[in-house]
N, C-alpha and C positions, 0 to 999 in steps of 0.2 A: 146139682147144687150140693153143697156140703153142709152138714149139720152145724149148728152154732156151738162154739166152744163154751165150756162152763167158766165161771169166774170164782171158783171155790178153792183152788189150790194155791196157797200163798205162804210166804215167810215174812215175818215182821220183826222190826227192831225199834225200841223206844230209847231215847236218850235226851234227858234234860229238857223236857217240854216239846221236843220234836219227835216225829214218828215217821217211819218209812215201812213200806211193805212191797214185796216182790210177788207179782201175780203171774202164774204160769197159765197160758191160754190153752195148752194142750189138754185133751181129755185124759182122764186117768187110764183108760184102757189103752191109749196109745203107748204109754210107757211100759205097759204089761205085755204088749204084742207089737213091739216096734219093728219087727222084721216082716210083718205082714203088709201086703200092698195097701190094704185099707187103712192100717195104722199110719203108714208112711204118708198117705194122702191127707189124713187128718192132721198130721204134724205140719205138712206143708200148708194146709189151710190155716192152721193156727199161726204160722209164720206170716202168711199173707195178711191176716187180721192185725197182727202186732205191727207189721210194717205200715198198714193203713193208719193205725192209731198214731204211730210215730210221725208220719208225714202230715196228717191232717187234723187229728183230734188234739194231740199234744199242744201244737201252737195256739189253737183256739182257746183251749182251757188255760194255758199259761197267761194269755192276754187278760182273761177274766179273773185269774187267781195268781197274781205275780209272785206271791210268797211260796207257792207250791211248785216243786220241781218234778218234771216228768222225764223219764228216760227209758231206753230199751234195756231189758234184762235178758241178754242172750237173744237167740233168733226168734223166740216165741214168748218172751216174757215182757212184763211191763212193771217198771218201778215208779212208785209215787211216794214223795217225801215232802214234809213241811212241818211248820209249827202247829201245835194244837191250840185251838181257840179257847178262851176262858170257859171253863166248865166242860170242855169237850174231852172225852176219854179216847184212848187209842182205839178202842173198839168202835166208837162213834166215827172216828176219822176213817178207819178202814171200811166200815159199812157204807158210809157216805160215798166214797169213791168207787167202791165195788158196784153200787147201784148205778152210778153214772157210766161206768164202763159197760155194764150189762145193757143199759139203755142204748148206748152208742153202737154196740156190737149187734144188737137185734136188727139193725138196718143194713148190716154189711154181709155181702156174699163174696165168695171167692170162686174164680173160674180157672180151671187148669187148661192152658193152651197146648199142653203136650210137651213131650221131650224135645226141646229146641236147642240142646247143648247150651244151657242158659249162660254159663260164665263166659264161654267163648263168644256167644251172641252179644252179651253186654259189652265185652271188651272190643267188639268189632264195630260198634256204633261210634262214629266220630263225634267229637264235641260240637263241631260246627258243620253244617251241611247247606250248600247253596239252595237246595231244593226243599229245605224245611224238614229234613229227616234226621237231624243230629240229636245228640244226647240232650243238648239244651232245649231243643224243641219238644223232646219227649217229656222232660221235666215240666215244661210249660203246660203241656196238655194234661199231665197228672194234676197240676195245681188247678187248672181251669175246670176240670171235671170232678175233682175230689176223688180220684182213683189212684191206685198204686200199682206199679208193675214190679213184680217180685221175681228175681232171678235166683232160683234155688240151687243148692249144691248138687242135687240129684239130677240136674239137667232140665228140669221142668220150669216153665214160666207160668206164673199166676197173675191174674188181674184181681184186685180187691177193691170193692166199692159198693155203692147201692145198686141193687139188682136192675132197676130201670136204666141206670147209666151204663152198666155192663152190657145190657141187651141192645141199647139204642144209640149210645153216644161214643162208643169206643172204636168205631170203624177206622179212624185215622191211626190210632195206636196199633190196632191189629195189623193194618197195612204196613206200618213202619217196621214192626217186629218181623212180619212175614218177609218183607223185602230183604232185610239183612240175613235172615235165616236162609232164604233162598240163595243168597250170595255165598253163604258158608257151605251149604250142603247140596243145593239144587233141589231140595224138597220143601214144599210149602206146607209145613205141618199145621199151621194155624188155619189155612184154607181147608185142609182135609178135615180138621176137627169141626169147622163150622158147617161143612156140607155133608159130613158123615161118610165121606168116601174113604176107601182103604188104599 
């Protein structure tokens, strides 16, 4: 498991009654030691959590708060902007949403499936597949399970979601990714990671 990202590193802008802030989910030490394997893993974990927020948390929050806009801020950032309520200060607005983000992220884990040549893997998955293994099917599973599959630039593939779902509900997603990775390289990295074999 990866440690939880903090929600303290942010930049904010206020303009005529509206307010926005950009929150970086990476831990401070990642930027200070970005060349180390551990820091790279933490950054990928932050990217996974940011992707999960974008896929699942943003839509739910926007339905509840239609005046608030949620967007990605880079690969591991979150931008929240909207009007201030009567009597609400910019600090109140930022603190309110930071608490909500922190609460949401407490439930989210990321799992590294290994170096699966992520970008090539993603591009190799057809949009439609008669056996139910296409990109459309993958997106449907992500929505159904409230998990996100993250294809990172460093070649790794991450799953992001609640721990119980990652452990017990993602077998079909793992199989799909493993199937296309095997077709690309002949090596079932996901299976090796799950069984601990080398």
